[in-house]
C-alpha positions as CSV (number, residue, x, y, z in Angstrom):
1,M,77.9,4.7,37.6
2,A,75.1,2.1,38.1
3,I,72.3,2.7,40.6
4,A,71.7,0.0,43.1
5,K,69.2,-0.5,45.9
6,L,70.8,-0.3,49.3
7,P,70.5,-3.4,51.5
8,A,68.1,-3.3,54.4
9,H,70.8,-3.4,57.1
10,L,72.6,-0.4,55.5
11,V,69.3,1.5,55.3
12,N,68.7,0.9,59.0
13,K,72.3,2.1,59.9
14,I,71.7,5.3,57.9
15,A,68.4,5.8,59.7
16,A,70.2,5.2,63.0
17,G,72.6,7.9,62.2
18,E,69.8,10.4,62.0
19,V,67.7,9.2,64.9
20,I,70.2,7.7,67.3
21,E,72.7,10.3,68.3
22,R,73.7,8.9,71.7
23,P,72.2,6.6,74.5
24,A,69.7,9.3,75.5
25,S,68.2,9.0,72.0
26,V,67.5,5.3,72.6
27,V,65.9,6.0,76.0
28,K,63.7,8.7,74.3
29,E,62.5,6.3,71.6
30,L,61.8,3.4,74.0
31,V,60.1,5.5,76.7
32,E,57.9,7.2,74.0
33,N,56.8,3.7,72.8
34,A,56.0,2.8,76.4
35,L,53.9,5.9,76.9
36,D,52.0,5.2,73.6
37,S,51.3,1.7,75.0
38,G,49.3,3.2,77.8
39,A,51.9,2.5,80.6
40,S,51.3,3.8,84.1
41,R,54.8,3.0,85.1
42,V,58.1,3.2,83.2
43,D,61.4,1.9,84.8
44,V,64.7,2.7,83.1
45,S,68.0,1.0,83.9
46,I,71.4,1.9,82.4
47,E,75.0,0.9,82.8
48,D,78.1,2.9,81.9
49,G,76.0,5.9,80.9
50,G,73.9,3.7,78.6
51,K,76.8,2.6,76.5
52,R,76.8,-0.9,78.0
53,L,73.1,-1.4,78.8
54,I,69.8,0.3,78.4
55,Q,66.7,-1.4,79.7
56,V,63.2,0.1,79.6
57,A,60.3,-1.8,81.3
58,D,56.7,-0.7,81.2
59,D,53.3,-2.1,82.3
60,G,51.5,-1.1,79.0
61,C,49.3,-3.2,76.8
62,G,52.2,-5.5,75.6
63,M,52.4,-7.3,72.3
64,G,51.2,-10.7,70.9
65,R,53.3,-13.0,68.7
66,A,52.5,-11.3,65.4
67,D,53.3,-7.9,66.7
68,A,56.5,-9.1,68.4
69,A,57.7,-10.6,65.1
70,L,57.4,-7.2,63.3
71,A,58.7,-5.1,66.1
72,F,62.3,-4.9,64.7
73,S,61.1,-4.6,61.1
74,P,61.8,-1.2,59.4
75,H,58.8,1.1,59.1
76,A,56.5,-1.3,60.9
77,T,54.1,0.6,63.2
78,S,50.7,0.3,64.9
79,K,50.2,4.1,65.0
80,L,49.4,4.8,61.4
81,S,46.9,3.1,59.2
82,G,46.6,5.5,56.2
83,E,47.9,8.6,54.6
84,D,45.4,10.8,56.4
85,D,46.8,9.8,59.8
86,L,50.0,11.7,58.9
87,F,48.1,15.0,59.3
88,N,46.4,14.0,62.6
89,I,49.2,12.5,64.7
90,S,48.3,12.2,68.4
91,T,51.0,9.6,69.5
92,M,54.6,10.1,70.5
93,G,56.0,7.9,67.7
94,F,54.6,7.1,64.2
95,R,57.3,6.3,61.6
96,G,58.3,2.9,62.9
97,E,62.0,3.3,62.2
98,A,63.2,3.5,65.8
99,L,63.4,-0.1,66.9
100,A,64.8,-1.2,63.5
101,S,67.5,1.5,63.7
102,I,68.4,0.7,67.3
103,A,68.7,-3.1,66.5
104,S,71.0,-2.4,63.6
105,I,73.7,-0.9,65.9
106,S,73.2,-3.0,69.1
107,H,72.2,-6.3,70.6
108,A,68.5,-5.9,71.2
109,H,66.0,-8.0,73.0
110,I,62.2,-7.7,73.6
111,R,60.2,-9.6,76.2
112,T,56.5,-8.8,76.2
113,R,53.0,-10.1,77.2
114,Q,49.5,-8.9,76.7
115,A,47.1,-8.6,79.5
116,G,44.9,-11.7,79.8
117,Q,47.4,-13.9,78.0
118,Q,49.1,-16.8,79.8
119,E,52.4,-16.7,77.9
120,G,54.6,-13.9,76.6
121,W,57.0,-13.7,73.7
122,E,60.6,-12.8,73.3
123,V,62.5,-11.8,70.2
124,S,66.1,-10.8,69.6
125,A,67.9,-8.7,66.9
126,S,71.6,-7.8,66.4
127,G,72.9,-6.1,63.4
128,E,71.6,-8.0,60.4
129,S,70.2,-11.0,62.4
130,L,66.6,-11.3,63.6
131,S,65.2,-14.2,65.6
132,E,61.7,-15.6,65.5
133,P,59.4,-15.0,68.5
134,V,59.6,-17.8,71.1
135,P,57.3,-18.2,74.1
136,C,58.5,-17.1,77.5
137,A,57.4,-16.1,81.0
138,A,56.8,-12.4,81.2
139,S,54.8,-9.8,83.2
140,T,52.2,-7.7,81.6
141,G,53.8,-5.1,79.4
142,T,57.1,-4.8,77.5
143,T,60.7,-4.9,78.5
144,V,63.3,-3.8,75.9
145,T,67.0,-4.5,76.6
146,I,69.7,-2.8,74.5
147,R,73.3,-3.9,75.0
148,D,76.6,-2.6,73.6
149,L,75.3,0.4,71.7
150,F,77.2,1.2,68.5
151,F,79.2,-2.1,68.8
152,N,79.4,-2.4,65.0
153,T,79.9,1.3,64.3
154,P,83.1,2.1,66.4
155,A,83.4,5.6,64.9
156,R,80.1,6.6,66.5
157,R,81.0,5.0,69.8
158,K,84.3,6.8,69.8
159,F,82.6,10.2,69.8
160,L,80.5,9.4,72.9
161,K,81.2,11.5,76.0
162,T,82.0,10.5,79.5
163,T,79.8,8.2,81.5
164,N,78.5,11.1,83.7
165,T,77.8,13.3,80.6
166,E,75.8,10.6,78.8
167,S,73.8,9.7,82.0
168,G,73.1,13.4,82.4
169,H,71.6,13.5,78.9
170,I,69.5,10.5,79.8
171,T,68.2,12.2,82.9
172,E,67.3,15.3,80.8
173,Q,65.4,13.1,78.3
174,L,63.4,11.5,81.1
175,T,62.7,15.0,82.5
176,R,61.3,16.1,79.2
177,L,59.1,13.0,79.0
178,A,58.0,13.0,82.6
179,L,56.9,16.6,83.0
180,P,53.8,16.4,80.7
181,K,52.9,13.0,82.2
182,P,52.5,13.5,86.0
183,G,50.1,10.6,86.2
184,V,52.9,8.1,85.1
185,A,55.5,6.9,87.5
186,F,59.1,6.9,86.3
187,S,62.4,5.6,87.8
188,L,66.0,5.6,86.6
189,R,68.8,3.4,87.9
190,H,72.4,3.9,86.9
191,N,74.9,1.1,87.6
192,G,72.4,-0.4,90.1
193,R,71.9,2.9,92.0
194,E,68.6,4.7,91.8
195,T,69.1,8.3,90.6
196,L,65.5,9.2,89.8
197,N,62.2,8.2,91.4
198,L,59.1,10.0,90.3
199,P,55.9,8.7,91.8
200,A,52.6,9.2,89.9
201,T,50.8,12.4,90.9
202,D,47.9,14.5,89.6
203,S,49.9,17.7,90.0
204,T,52.4,19.2,87.6
205,V,53.8,21.3,90.5
206,A,54.5,18.1,92.4
207,R,56.2,16.6,89.4
208,A,58.3,19.7,89.0
209,A,59.3,19.6,92.7
210,S,60.4,16.0,92.3
211,L,62.4,16.8,89.2
212,F,64.0,20.0,90.3
213,T,63.9,21.6,93.7
214,P,61.0,22.3,96.2
215,D,62.0,26.0,96.5
216,L,61.5,26.4,92.7
217,A,58.2,24.6,92.7
218,D,57.0,26.8,95.6
219,C,57.4,30.0,93.7
220,L,55.9,28.8,90.3
221,L,52.9,30.8,89.1
222,P,50.0,28.8,87.3
223,I,49.2,29.6,83.7
224,A,45.8,28.9,82.1
225,S,44.6,30.5,78.9
226,R,42.6,29.6,75.8
227,G,42.1,31.4,72.6
228,G,40.4,29.8,69.7
229,E,42.0,26.5,68.9
230,V,45.0,27.1,71.1
231,A,45.1,26.3,74.9
232,V,48.1,27.3,77.0
233,A,48.7,25.9,80.5
234,G,51.7,25.5,82.7
235,L,53.8,27.2,85.2
236,A,56.1,30.3,85.2
237,A,58.6,31.3,87.7
238,P,58.9,35.0,88.9
239,P,61.8,37.1,87.6
240,A,63.7,36.6,90.8
241,A,64.0,32.8,90.0
242,A,65.5,33.4,86.6
243,R,68.6,31.4,85.6
244,S,71.7,31.9,83.6
245,A,70.8,29.4,80.8
246,A,67.8,28.9,78.6
247,K,67.6,25.2,79.3
248,W,65.1,25.8,82.1
249,Q,62.4,26.7,79.5
250,Y,60.4,23.5,78.8
251,V,57.8,23.8,76.0
252,F,55.4,20.9,75.1
253,V,53.0,20.7,72.2
254,N,50.3,18.0,72.7
255,G,52.6,16.3,75.2
256,R,55.7,16.4,73.0
257,Y,58.8,18.4,74.1
258,I,59.8,20.8,71.3
259,R,62.1,23.8,70.6
260,D,60.6,26.6,68.7
261,R,62.0,30.1,68.0
262,L,58.6,31.6,67.8
263,I,57.6,30.4,71.3
264,S,61.0,31.3,72.7
265,H,60.5,34.9,71.4
266,A,57.1,35.1,73.0
267,V,58.6,34.0,76.4
268,R,61.3,36.7,76.1
269,E,58.8,39.3,75.2
270,A,56.6,38.4,78.1
271,Y,59.5,38.9,80.5
272,R,61.0,42.0,78.8
273,G,61.7,44.7,81.3
274,L,61.6,42.3,84.2
275,L,64.9,40.5,83.6
276,A,68.5,41.5,82.9
277,P,69.6,40.6,79.3
278,T,71.8,37.8,80.6
279,K,69.1,36.0,82.5
280,Y,66.5,33.5,81.2
281,P,63.1,32.9,82.8
282,V,62.0,29.5,84.1
283,V,58.8,28.3,82.4
284,F,56.9,25.1,81.8
285,L,54.5,25.5,78.9
286,F,52.0,22.9,77.8
287,I,50.3,23.9,74.5
288,E,47.3,22.0,73.3
289,I,46.4,22.4,69.6
290,D,44.5,20.5,66.9
291,P,47.1,18.0,65.6
292,A,46.0,19.0,62.1
293,E,47.4,22.5,62.8
294,V,50.9,21.4,63.6
295,D,53.5,19.4,61.6
296,I,55.8,17.4,63.8
297,N,57.5,15.5,61.0
298,V,60.0,18.2,60.0
299,H,63.0,16.8,62.0
300,P,64.2,13.2,62.4
301,T,64.1,13.5,66.2
302,K,60.8,15.3,66.1
303,I,62.1,18.1,68.4
304,E,61.1,20.8,65.9
305,V,57.6,21.5,64.7
306,R,55.9,23.8,62.2
307,F,52.7,25.6,63.1
308,R,50.1,26.4,60.4
309,Q,49.2,29.6,62.2
310,G,52.4,30.5,64.0
311,N,51.4,34.0,64.8
312,L,48.3,32.8,66.6
313,V,50.4,30.5,68.8
314,H,52.9,33.2,69.5
315,G,50.2,35.7,70.5
316,Q,48.4,33.2,72.7
317,V,51.6,32.2,74.6
318,L,52.6,35.9,75.0
319,A,49.1,36.9,76.3
320,A,49.0,33.9,78.7
321,L,52.4,34.7,80.2
322,R,51.8,38.5,80.4
323,E,48.4,38.0,82.2
324,T,50.1,35.6,84.7
325,L,52.9,38.0,85.4
326,N,50.6,41.1,85.6
327,Q,48.4,39.4,88.2
328,A,51.3,38.3,90.3
329,D,52.9,40.3,93.1
330,L,56.4,41.0,91.8
331,R,57.3,44.0,94.0
332,G,60.9,44.3,94.8
333,Q,61.9,42.2,91.7
334,V,60.7,44.3,88.8
335,T,63.2,46.3,86.9
336,A,61.1,47.9,84.2
337,E,63.0,49.2,81.1
338,L,62.8,52.9,80.2
339,D,61.4,52.1,76.8
340,D,58.3,50.5,78.4
341,A,57.7,53.5,80.7
342,P,55.1,56.2,79.8
343,V,56.3,59.1,77.8
344,D,56.1,61.5,80.7
345,S,58.0,59.1,83.0
346,A,60.7,58.6,80.4
347,R,61.1,62.4,79.9
348,A,61.3,63.0,83.6
349,A,63.9,60.2,84.0
350,N,66.0,61.8,81.2
351,E,65.8,65.2,82.8
352,T,66.9,63.8,86.1
353,K,69.9,62.2,84.5
354,K,70.8,65.5,82.7
355,E,70.5,67.4,85.9
356,S,72.7,64.9,87.7
357,L,75.3,65.2,85.0
358,R,75.2,69.0,85.1
359,Q,75.6,68.9,88.9
360,A,78.6,66.4,88.6
361,L,80.3,68.7,86.1
362,A,79.8,71.7,88.4
363,D,81.2,69.8,91.3
364,F,84.2,68.8,89.2
365,L,85.0,72.5,88.6
366,K,84.8,73.5,92.2
367,K,87.9,74.1,94.2
368,A,87.6,72.9,97.7
369,P,89.7,71.0,100.3
370,A,90.0,67.3,99.6
371,P,87.7,65.2,101.9
372,Q,89.1,62.6,104.2
373,P,88.8,59.0,103.0
374,R,85.7,57.2,104.4
375,L,86.9,54.4,106.5
376,D,84.9,51.9,108.6
377,F,88.1,51.2,110.6
378,P,91.5,52.8,110.9
379,P,94.2,51.7,108.4
380,G,96.0,48.6,109.4
381,Q,94.7,45.7,111.4
382,P,91.1,46.3,112.5
383,T,90.3,46.0,116.2
384,G,87.1,45.0,117.9
385,S,84.3,43.2,116.1
386,P,85.1,42.6,112.4
387,Q,83.2,45.0,110.2
388,V,82.6,45.0,106.4
389,P,84.8,47.6,104.7
390,Q,82.8,49.9,102.5
391,L,85.0,50.4,99.4
392,S,87.5,52.5,101.3
393,P,91.3,52.3,100.8
394,P,93.0,50.3,102.1
395,S,90.0,47.9,101.6
396,P,89.5,44.3,100.6
397,N,87.4,45.5,97.8
398,F,90.4,47.1,96.1
399,P,93.1,44.4,96.0
400,Q,96.5,45.5,94.9
401,P,98.1,42.7,93.0
402,S,101.8,42.6,93.0
403,A,103.2,43.4,89.6
404,Q,104.8,40.4,88.0
405,P,107.7,40.6,85.6
406,G,106.4,41.5,82.1
407,D,103.0,42.5,83.5
408,T,102.5,45.8,81.6
409,C,99.4,47.4,80.3
410,T,99.9,49.5,77.3
411,D,96.2,50.0,76.7
412,Q,95.6,51.5,80.2
413,P,96.7,55.1,81.0
414,R,99.8,55.2,83.1
415,R,100.2,57.3,86.2
416,E,102.2,59.9,84.3
417,D,99.3,60.3,81.8
418,F,97.4,62.2,84.5
419,A,98.0,65.8,85.1
420,P,98.4,66.5,88.8
421,E,96.0,69.0,90.3
422,Q,97.2,72.3,91.7
423,T,94.4,72.3,94.2
424,P,92.6,69.2,95.4
425,V,89.1,68.7,94.0
426,S,86.2,68.0,96.4
427,P,82.9,66.9,94.8
428,E,80.0,67.5,97.1
429,P,79.0,64.3,98.9
430,T,76.3,62.4,97.1
431,S,74.9,59.5,99.1
432,E,76.5,57.1,101.4
433,P,77.5,53.7,100.0
434,R,74.9,51.0,100.0
435,E,74.7,49.0,103.1
436,Q,76.1,45.6,102.8
437,T,74.9,42.7,104.8
438,P,77.7,42.0,107.3
439,A,79.2,38.5,107.0
440,P,81.1,36.8,109.8
441,A,84.8,36.9,109.4
442,T,87.6,35.1,111.1
443,A,91.3,35.7,111.2
444,S,91.8,33.2,108.4
445,G,89.1,34.8,106.4
446,Q,90.6,38.3,106.4
447,Y,91.5,39.6,102.9
448,E,94.5,41.7,104.0
449,L,96.0,43.7,101.1
450,A,98.6,46.4,100.7
451,S,97.5,50.0,100.4
452,P,97.5,51.4,96.9
453,P,100.8,53.1,95.9
454,A,100.9,56.8,96.5
455,G,100.5,58.5,93.2
456,P,99.8,62.0,92.0
457,A,96.3,63.4,92.7
458,R,94.0,63.0,89.7
459,S,91.2,65.2,88.5
460,M,88.2,62.9,88.3
461,L,84.5,62.7,88.9
462,Q,81.9,59.9,89.0
463,V,79.0,60.0,86.6
464,H,75.7,58.3,87.4
465,D,77.5,56.4,90.2
466,S,78.7,54.1,87.4
467,Y,81.5,55.7,85.4
468,I,84.7,57.5,86.4
469,V,85.8,60.4,84.2
470,A,89.5,61.3,84.7
471,Q,91.7,63.9,83.1
472,A,94.7,62.6,81.2
473,S,97.7,64.5,79.7
474,D,96.3,64.2,76.2
475,G,92.5,64.3,76.9
476,L,90.4,62.3,79.3
477,I,89.4,58.7,80.0
478,I,86.1,57.2,80.9
479,V,86.2,54.1,83.1
480,D,83.5,51.5,83.8
481,Q,84.0,51.1,87.5
482,H,82.5,47.6,87.7
483,A,84.4,46.3,84.7
484,L,87.7,47.6,85.8
485,H,87.3,46.4,89.4
486,E,86.3,43.0,88.1
487,R,89.5,42.8,86.1
488,V,91.6,43.9,89.1
489,L,90.0,41.2,91.3
490,Y,90.2,38.5,88.6
491,N,94.0,39.0,88.1
492,D,94.5,39.1,91.9
493,F,92.5,35.9,92.4
494,K,94.6,34.1,89.7
495,R,97.9,35.3,91.3
496,R,96.7,34.2,94.8
497,L,95.6,30.8,93.4
498,L,99.0,30.2,91.9
499,D,100.6,31.3,95.2
500,G,98.2,29.1,97.2
501,A,97.0,32.1,99.2
502,M,93.3,32.0,98.4
503,Q,91.6,32.9,101.7
504,T,88.4,31.2,102.7
505,Q,85.6,31.7,105.2
506,P,84.6,28.5,107.2
507,L,80.9,28.2,108.1
508,L,79.9,27.4,111.6
509,I,76.7,25.8,110.3
510,P,77.1,24.3,106.8
511,L,74.8,25.7,104.1
512,S,72.7,23.0,102.4
513,I,71.8,23.3,98.7
514,T,69.3,21.0,97.0
515,V,70.2,19.8,93.5
516,T,68.8,17.7,90.7
517,P,70.4,14.3,89.9
518,A,72.2,15.8,86.9
519,E,73.5,18.7,88.9
520,A,74.6,16.4,91.7
521,E,76.8,14.5,89.2
522,M,78.3,17.7,87.8
523,L,79.0,19.0,91.3
524,G,80.6,15.8,92.2
525,E,82.9,16.0,89.2
526,A,83.9,19.6,90.1
527,T,84.3,19.1,93.9
528,E,88.1,18.9,93.8
529,L,88.5,21.8,91.4
530,L,86.2,24.0,93.5
531,G,88.2,23.2,96.6
532,R,91.2,24.8,95.0
533,I,89.5,28.2,95.0
534,G,88.1,27.8,98.5
535,I,84.6,26.4,97.8
536,E,84.3,23.2,99.9
537,V,81.2,21.2,99.1
538,S,80.3,17.6,100.1
539,P,77.3,15.3,99.6
540,F,74.8,15.6,102.4
541,G,72.1,13.2,101.1
542,P,70.7,11.8,97.9
543,D,69.9,15.3,96.5
544,T,71.7,17.7,98.8
545,F,75.1,19.1,99.1
546,A,76.6,21.0,102.0
547,V,78.8,24.0,101.6
548,Q,81.5,23.9,104.4
549,R,83.5,26.9,103.4
550,Y,83.7,29.5,100.7
551,P,86.0,32.4,99.6
552,A,86.3,35.2,102.1
553,V,85.9,37.9,99.6
554,L,82.4,36.7,98.7
555,A,81.5,36.5,102.4
556,R,82.4,40.1,102.9
557,R,80.4,41.2,99.9
558,G,77.3,39.4,101.2
559,V,77.1,37.1,98.1
560,A,74.5,34.3,98.6
561,M,76.5,31.1,98.1
562,D,73.5,29.0,97.1
563,A,72.7,31.4,94.3
564,F,76.3,31.5,93.3
565,L,76.5,27.7,93.0
566,R,73.3,27.5,91.0
567,E,74.6,30.0,88.5
568,L,77.8,28.0,88.3
569,L,75.8,24.7,87.7
570,D,73.8,26.4,84.9
571,K,77.1,27.4,83.2
572,M,78.5,23.8,83.6
573,A,75.3,22.3,82.1
574,E,75.9,24.3,78.9
575,D,79.1,22.4,78.2
576,E,79.3,18.8,77.0
577,T,82.3,18.1,79.2
578,V,83.8,19.8,82.3
579,D,87.1,21.3,81.2
580,P,89.0,21.9,84.5
581,E,90.9,24.9,83.3
582,R,88.0,26.6,81.6
583,L,85.8,25.9,84.6
584,L,88.4,27.4,86.9
585,E,88.5,30.5,84.8
586,D,84.7,30.7,84.8
587,V,84.5,30.4,88.5
588,L,87.2,33.1,89.1
589,A,85.4,35.4,86.7
590,M,82.1,34.8,88.5
591,M,83.8,35.5,91.9
592,A,85.3,38.7,90.5
593,C,82.0,39.8,89.1
594,K,80.1,39.2,92.4
595,A,82.7,40.8,94.6
596,A,83.4,43.9,92.4
597,I,81.8,47.2,93.0
598,K,78.6,47.6,91.1
599,A,77.2,50.2,88.7
600,G,75.3,52.5,91.1
601,D,77.7,52.3,94.0
602,P,78.8,55.9,94.9
603,L,82.5,56.3,95.3
604,G,84.5,59.1,97.0
605,Q,87.5,60.8,95.6
606,A,90.0,58.6,97.5
607,E,88.1,55.4,96.4
608,M,88.2,56.4,92.7
609,Q,91.9,57.2,93.1
610,A,92.5,53.8,94.7
611,L,90.7,52.0,91.9
612,L,92.6,53.7,89.1
613,D,95.9,53.2,90.9
614,S,95.2,49.5,91.3
615,A,94.9,49.1,87.5
616,D,98.4,50.6,86.8
617,G,100.6,48.0,85.2
618,L,97.8,45.4,85.3
619,E,97.8,42.7,82.7
620,K,94.9,42.7,80.2
621,C,93.3,45.6,81.9
622,S,91.6,47.0,78.8
623,A,88.7,44.4,79.2
624,C,87.0,42.6,82.1
625,P,87.2,38.8,82.2
626,H,84.0,38.6,80.1
627,G,85.4,40.7,77.3
628,R,83.7,44.0,78.1
629,P,85.9,47.1,77.7
630,T,86.9,48.8,81.0
631,T,88.2,52.1,79.6
632,L,87.5,54.5,76.8
633,R,89.9,57.3,75.9
634,L,89.0,60.6,74.4
635,T,91.9,62.7,73.2
636,L,92.2,66.4,72.9
637,K,92.2,66.0,69.1
638,D,88.9,64.2,69.4
639,L,87.4,67.0,71.5
640,E,88.7,69.6,69.0
641,K,87.0,67.8,66.2
642,Q,83.7,67.6,68.0
643,F,83.9,71.4,68.8
644,H,85.0,72.2,65.2
645,R,88.3,73.6,66.4
646,V,90.2,71.8,63.6
């Protein structure tokens, strides 16, 4: 097989396949060129999510005729002059392949004029064709127009996502470029409508407030630290503002947005013990380092870097974040892990747990009259002012879904698996259930459910206010009360949704929630679907949505609807497209998780009985909607093995 040199246009298409993934990649390359030209303002206009049109205009230094003639040539750049410059890169771009790659897969046009010149120059390129520069009237700076992206590579165009998804990626790219440049004004227009307007400012906090929400900007903690050749500055949110996705961690090295596992690990370590494992901190880190100490040419899109002294950078970021968090007032939000506690404190905590377990076992063996169920109102229709039921049967917190044909649960112990007690067991009262913030309820918002079926009394106890240990005919079972109740609620919500009986709570005064432009588009796409489950939202301004009504079960449990929606938006942002069925399942699972009893909620004997009864015959009751097991079984044979009886 003979070796032949590839033609220039094919080389450019191959380069485009590495650099230009979607319209947002074009915006990134063009805006980076604008920033390198010294622009103080960058205006971006797109149509059809950037698939039909991308235009980037700046007021930078502009180009003369000779520069304009070379603009679309491959590997032509003004940012490198020699080999040594590769190891001291201080600009956003440097390889000179971006414009040539873009022109090879689109209809491209440049109009530019240098300051002090009376005439400007324009040049066009499309696929293999390239025009000569011709004089034109132009304002100072450069305007690059890209039309019909991927027009000659239909396979790439076919794999582009929806218009809203692609415009969301463009908004995210502008966010990454605008955060480290608060002194530069940015704007974005989509199909003639302005979706982003960022005036120039001298404050990173003000820029963050413009890009995200003012309440997030108000709680940010400043970071400032220097150690040797590494300087770390930026902003960090307290643990209470943590999100459900890692996309809220923005890291910049010498003004360039990057992703680096070493720095991500430092951020996680700094917040270790302050956050739940499923939460991610919100941080904006700006790292300044000698360009010779970092290699930014290890990835075609320059999003990954390699540090010469990675441990030094890791240690500096970790120290800067820890110092900021240690000096901040985080009372009421810190949940320190046991491993981080002093040895004496850890030993004392373990002894306390052992003592509580011994006491629970002692209570289990006591023979005493059964206590009356704790009820906030008599069974049946409540009278007087509506109150929040506190996990007492019959209670909205223990829905009893009607068994459907074929709904059997072979992995959950049946009622006949439990040996009835000869004498009712009465554990000594522990503490009263946690106070829940009462939420207004109306007749339409009541979550009326049938009482649990009357079954045989079961021998059971609650351990650490989190797990239920119950006697079975062949041993015992251990139930995660939160996971099991979550599954019960989830199945009941799905049944009610199919029956059209999802109950909602209207708000007398709508709750407003401020969102980013990308979040507004996602929320707009999901408005109809959310309405099916009782969450009614509507636009209330350019960056605000109003919540008109939401599910009654969340109202009774005191769930903050703004926090619920923000968590939902974070989950939606993780997916390329909004799959209605998957989103519906995610929302129902979130609702079940928020409304279910929590680990740490003390339950009475009747409440535990009601929870276990509600799981009898329930579909998929061996795991919660998120896949965590709800029940563990320990047979008599297992016990005999542990005690060496066999």
